[in-house]
C-alpha positions in Angstrom: 0.0 0.0 0.0 2.9 2.3 0.8 4.4 1.7 -2.6 1.1 2.7 -4.3 0.8 5.9 -2.3 4.4 6.8 -3.1 3.8 6.2 -6.9 0.6 8.3 -6.8 2.4 11.2 -5.1 5.2 11.0 -7.7 2.7 11.1 -10.5 1.0 14.2 -8.9 4.4 15.9 -8.5 5.3 14.9 -12.0 2.0 16.2 -13.4 2.5 19.5 -11.5 6.0 19.8 -12.7 4.9 19.2 -16.3 2.3 21.9 -16.0 4.9 24.4 -14.6 7.5 23.5 -17.3 4.7 23.8 -20.0 3.7 27.3 -18.7 7.4 28.4 -18.6 8.0 27.2 -22.1 4.9 28.8 -23.5 5.7 32.2 -22.0 9.4 32.0 -23.1 8.5 30.9 -26.7 5.8 33.5 -27.0 8.2 36.3 -26.1 10.9 34.9 -28.3 8.8 34.7 -31.4 6.6 37.8 -31.0 7.6 41.0 -32.9 7.9 44.3 -31.2 5.8 47.2 -32.6 9.1 48.7 -34.0 9.8 45.5 -35.9 6.2 45.4 -37.3 6.6 49.1 -38.3 9.9 48.4 -40.0 8.2 45.6 -42.0 5.4 47.9 -43.0 7.8 50.7 -44.0 9.8 48.2 -46.2 6.6 47.1 -47.8 5.7 50.8 -48.6 9.1 51.4 -50.1 8.9 48.2 -52.0 5.5 49.2 -53.4 7.0 52.6 -54.3 9.8 50.9 -56.3 7.3 48.6 -57.9 5.1 51.5 -58.9 8.1 53.1 -60.6 9.2 49.8 -62.2 5.7 49.2 -63.6 4.9 52.9 -64.0 1.7 52.2 -62.1 0.1 55.5 -61.1 -2.5 54.0 -58.8 0.2 52.2 -56.7 2.4 55.2 -56.9 -0.3 57.5 -55.4 -1.0 54.8 -52.7 2.5 55.0 -51.3 3.1 58.7 -51.0 1.8 62.2 -50.6 1.8 63.9 -54.1 2.8 67.2 -52.5 6.0 65.7 -51.2 9.3 66.7 -52.7 12.0 64.7 -54.4 15.6 66.0 -54.2 18.3 64.6 -56.5 22.1 65.0 -56.3 23.6 63.8 -59.6 27.2 62.8 -59.1 27.5 61.2 -62.6 28.6 64.5 -64.2 30.9 67.5 -63.5 29.9 69.8 -62.0 27.6 67.9 -59.7 24.0 68.9 -60.2 21.0 69.3 -57.9 17.3 69.2 -58.7 14.0 69.3 -56.9 10.5 68.3 -58.1 7.3 67.2 -56.5 6.1 63.6 -56.6 3.0 64.7 -58.6 5.4 65.8 -61.4 6.6 62.2 -61.8 3.1 61.2 -62.9 3.6 63.2 -66.2 6.6 61.1 -67.0 5.0 57.7 -66.5 5.1 56.3 -70.1 6.0 52.6 -70.2 8.7 52.9 -72.9 11.4 51.2 -71.0 11.6 48.7 -68.2 12.9 50.6 -65.2 14.2 48.7 -62.1 15.2 50.4 -58.9 16.6 47.6 -56.7 17.1 48.2 -53.0 20.4 46.7 -51.6 19.6 47.1 -47.9 17.6 49.1 -45.4 18.5 51.2 -42.4 15.3 52.4 -40.8 14.8 54.7 -37.8 11.3 55.3 -36.3 10.0 57.7 -33.7 6.4 58.6 -32.8 4.7 58.3 -36.2 7.7 59.5 -38.4 10.4 57.3 -39.9 13.5 57.7 -42.0 14.9 54.9 -44.3 18.4 54.9 -45.7 18.3 52.6 -48.8 21.3 52.0 -51.0 20.0 51.0 -54.5 21.0 50.0 -58.0 19.2 51.3 -61.1 18.7 49.5 -64.4 17.0 50.4 -67.6 15.9 47.4 -69.8 18.2 45.2 -67.5 21.3 47.4 -68.1 23.0 49.0 -65.1 22.8 52.8 -65.3 23.8 54.0 -61.8 23.6 53.4 -58.1 23.1 55.6 -55.1 21.4 56.2 -51.8 17.7 56.8 -51.4 16.6 58.6 -48.2 12.9 58.4 -47.5 11.0 60.3 -44.9 7.7 58.6 -44.0 4.8 59.3 -41.8 2.2 57.0 -40.3 -1.4 57.7 -41.5 -4.7 55.9 -41.1 -4.0 54.1 -44.3 -0.5 53.0 -43.3 3.0 54.4 -43.8 3.4 57.0 -46.6 6.4 58.6 -48.1 6.4 62.4 -47.6 9.8 63.2 -49.0 12.7 61.5 -50.9 16.3 62.4 -51.6 18.7 60.4 -53.6 22.1 60.4 -55.1 23.1 59.1 -58.5 26.6 57.6 -58.8 28.6 55.6 -61.3 31.4 54.7 -59.0 31.5 53.3 -55.5 28.5 51.0 -56.0 30.1 47.9 -54.5 30.7 49.9 -51.2 27.0 50.6 -50.9 26.2 46.8 -50.7 
């Protein structure tokens, strides 16, 4: 009889121990695999930038308008010529140039994203190709803001370079 009571007590302890271990593992695994709000925001920002690039590549005006504020500015620093040139235009001006004559590809190399209280900055090295042929590389700097519809680009600045492209990767 004593042997049976001892085995029942061991089973009870074992069962309690299993429950405790199960709870601990559940809590630890949930915290390991959950994403922080910053990580989720970074994913959404990358998606917005990817959609922006896709809209340029496909010259899709609907997708283009979805990703940004048309009143936003685009600044360009062209380092492919001497002397270096600077230009500014509004996003809405780009809509006039959307004519699918050529296949344009702006390919992001990496992303460095900073976020604070509804505003974000993304530093994105890129390569640019026309009809599959490399034309230049550079850095895109996007300023984004969080809206009810999601993250939107409010400003962009970029450089155009022919040299130093491997260092951007």
